[in-house]
Every structure is written in structure tokens, then in C-alpha cells.
N, C-alpha and C positions, 0 to 999 in steps of 0.2 A: 828389305832381303833380297825378295823375289826380283822385284823391276832392275835391281843391281844385278844380278847374276843374270837376271834375262839378258842384260842390253850387254854382250860377250867380249866384244873387241871396245877397244879403248877410242877409234872414231863414233861408234853410237852413243855410248857415254856421255861424249864430248857433245856431240850433237844433241844429244836430248835435253842435258843440262842446261844448255842455251836456251832450246823452246822452253827449258819453266823459267826461265829468269835470270841465270846464273850469268855475269858475265865473262866475256871470253878467257881473261888470263884465268879466274876460279875455274871456270869450267874446265879449263885445258888441266889445271895444277892435280886438280881432282880427281882424274878423269885416270890421272895417271898414276895414282894411287896404286902400293903392292899391299895394302890393308888388307885384311880378311872382310865378305860380306858382311856376317854381322858386328865388324867392326864399322865398317863404313854406313849401315844402316842407322845406326846409334849415332853418327857423326851430325854438327848441327846444319852443313851446308846442308845434304840428302833432308834432314829435318826440315828445314824453310822451304825447300821446292817439293818434295812431293808429302802434303802435308793433308791432314786427315780427310778436310774439305775438299782438296783433289780428288782424295779415290773417293770421297762420298757422291762428289760429282760423275765419276764416272762409272759408275753402276757397284760400286761394292760395298758391304757393310760390315761394320767392327764387330769384333769377338763378342763386345760386350751389349751392343746393341740385339745381336740374336740372342744371346742367352735369358735379355731381359724380357724378351719377348715370349722364349719359351714358358719362362716361369712365374 
């Protein structure tokens, strides 16, 4: 959800979705959605493009991993 909100403009959403491997038609259709941030974050397209593995490769840790290390 934070990434989607950070990509404020439709043009930015479109370009970033294409960079993440989505084809042009689906990227344009999805970038123009009027749905809210949380609803988009739970969508299958965003779930396929911004995966947990991709987030982990960028240096982010999941809350479950962080909690498991503390306890």
C-alpha cells in the first residue's frame, strides 16, 4: 500500500508497473483505477508484481521475521 500511495500520479504508477513486468495494457488499466489504496494493495495484480521476495531483495524485512527474531 505504501508503494502505491508513494507513486502518486497515474504516469508514475504506469511506468513502475511496467518495470515490474506487467504488460502495457494491464499496467495502464490498473494505473487508472479509482479504487482506494488498501483495496489496490490487496489486488492480485499488485500482489504478483510487488512480492515479498522482491521487497526482501530491496532490503526490507517482514514484521513476522522481525517478531520471530525478537522472541
